[in-house]
C-alpha positions, 0 to 999 in steps of 0.5 A: 504474460504469465499469472506469476509475473504480475505483481503480488501486491496491489498498488497503492495511492499515494500522494505527489512527492510535493505533499509527501515532502510536506509531511515529512517536515511536518513530521515532529521527530524529523522537524527536530532534527532539522532545528538541531542541524541548523543549531549545530555549530562552533559551540556544540560538543559531542561524545565518541558516538556523536552523541550530545554532551549531557551538558549540552542537552538543557540547551537542546531541550529549550531550543526544541520547546520541549518541557525541561521539567518532564524527564522524557525531554532530554530523550527526545532531544538525544534522539533528534539529535541521532536522526541529524547525525545518522542522516547527515543533516549534521557532521560530527567530529568525534574525539580522540580517546587518549588526545591528551599526552602524557601528563597532560589534562584534557582540555575542551578541545580534546576532550569533546567533539565537534559538530557542524550543519552538514551539506544535506541540510541545504537540501530541505531548502534548495533540493527536490522533494525527492531530496527531502523524502530520501532524507526522511527514509535514513531518518526512518532506518534510524527510528525502526533501528531504535524501536527494535531494541528492547525497553530500557526496563528490559535491559536493567532487568537482564544486567548481572551482578558485573554491571553486563547484559546477560543476552540469554536472560534478555532473549533478544535478536536483533536481527529476530526484532528487525524482522518481526517489526519489518513483518508488522509494518508489511501486513499493515501496508498490505491491509491498507492496499487491500482496502483500496490502495490508502490507509484510511480504516485503523487496524486493532492492535490485537489484530495486528499482534494476532496476524504475527503469531497465530497460525493461519490454520489454527482455530480457537487460539489457545491460552498459550498462544494468546499470552503470545498475543498479549506480550506481542501486542505490548511490544508493539504499543512500545515500538508505535509510540516510537514511530508516531513521531516520525510520521510514519503512523497514526497511533491510539496506544493501549488504555493504561487504565484498562491495563492497570484494571483488567485481570490477565484472563480478561486482558488476553481475551481482548487481546485475543480479538475475539473477546471484545465486541464494542468498538470502543472497548476494541480501540482500548486495545490500541489502533494503529493505521499508516500514514500516506507518507507511512505507506510511501516509506514502507512500500519504499523498504520493500522495494529496496528489498526486491519486493514488487510493490506497485504504486498508481501511476507506475504505468503513465509512461507505459504502453496500452498493451502494458497497461491493459495487462497490468490493470486486468489484475487490479481492482476495479478502483484502482484499475479506474485510477491507473488508467485516469494517470495513464490518459491524462497527458495523452491526445484523445484520439491516439490514446483511444486508438492505442487502447483498442490496438491493445485490447485485440487477441485470442489469448486467455487474458484477452477478454479481461483486457477488452473489459479493461479497455472499455472501462477506459474508454467510458473516462474518456469524454465522460465528464457533464456540466457546462462551461469549460469542463463540458466543453472539454469534455464534448470534444474529447468525446468527439476525438474518440468517437472518430477512433472508436467508429473505425473499429465498428467492423472489428469482430473482437472490437465492434461489440464493445465499440457499439456499446460505447457509442450507444451508451453516449447516444451517437446516431447511425451506430449500425445494430449488431448482427446475431453472431456479434451478440453472442459473441460479445456475451461469451466474452463478457462472461469470460472477462467477469470470470477472470476478474472475479473468479467463479466463487467471487462472481456474485452477480453473474448468476443473475447476469446468466440467467437474464441472459439465457430468459431474453434470448430463446434457444440461448444455448443452441446457438451459443455453442457454435460461437467462434470464440476461444472461450466458449466452452470454458464459459459454457462450462461455467454456466453449466455450474453457476446457473441458478436453474437446473434444466438450464444448466444441463443445457449449458452442459450439453453445450459445452460438450458440443463446443469441446467437441468441434474444438472451440 
């Protein structure tokens, strides 16, 4: 499989659908939408567009337990109603614009439309967790669309003398705004999965804004760029306030006192994420992270857009060849988690035999597959302790041992089989001959280079130095090893070995290996 065929995003670790569905139902905005859907009935009246009539908003506010004295409560109730309508939790019949006949006054049945609980409402109690999540995703679409609309103050400022919105003055492009918000959320997602597949650490709002504004190749941002970062940060502050109630993010808004106290220059310096060192000061500029439900939601939108966004557990029903090939490009932690999922529902002996068979090969990716296979085998029967868990681990190890012993004479797998058996203190394991030791050494270094890259493999020089120090005449033997990566490994050792004399010997050995076609 070529490198281009592997996903560009690391895998995300998500809770079960049942846990995510519980999170969705507990999200304040979604919970309000559900309550309003159950409240809807014969006396509910809507305007054109399906909005609740103004006269019924106080009742909706009271039903939701919102503060009637708070001027924002009616808006919160109205938003929850829109979510209920857009998700199908409520079915509305809109009024006809000229329902009354000539000379007739519009009555209550012609002036307003009606609403009733939608069919999808029943899915919240009788459906699957997936049904609940589908409804939540529909609600998320509504909230994201609302968040991309300009703030009310901006709309008021853009009104012309005739009461029409001057879109040129507003400088608002719906597609551009939606793309900006999608890009921000994608960056948040990437930061989360890059840290191991979860969203534990919050991201400073200035950093997130800068990621959307500051060019990658720019050194110190100019004042104009810093001002753009500040503007983007304030847009995001408003948008994340709207996104938090649907359960997408955990958000600490920009400190309003900070905005009031700081002059423009100080605020821009902080917004540029370069002028604030104190952790608490950074937090005052706003902090945000995706929730597990948020990770699920953004991943679902990415998948819908055709982006390959893997999740840990995706490979549970795939073969060992697919598993090892995929996890070869995962971080160590993500690879371990994926392997745990894969092993969970398989008979131990069959799983081990399948892993070992998939680890064979002379292609460039084979050494890293064998390394991941070794990591997978380490999880089989590795449990300690007493009781049922200890007995189960011992039984699994015994089953695995038979499959591992079966490859002791295999030239590609015999070395890793001996390592696994030795680590468990198994008796009667034949010692490897010199050829196998050198082959396993080349294979291990090739795997480490493939996993980390030469620039990132910080521990590799120490490993190389240790190997050559403990094997007299190492390079005199190494160039003869019948391994496809021998010359490549020796060339890397020539670049990485901290001792100049040994590095020169490695380069000579690499030349010999190339000359004999190894």
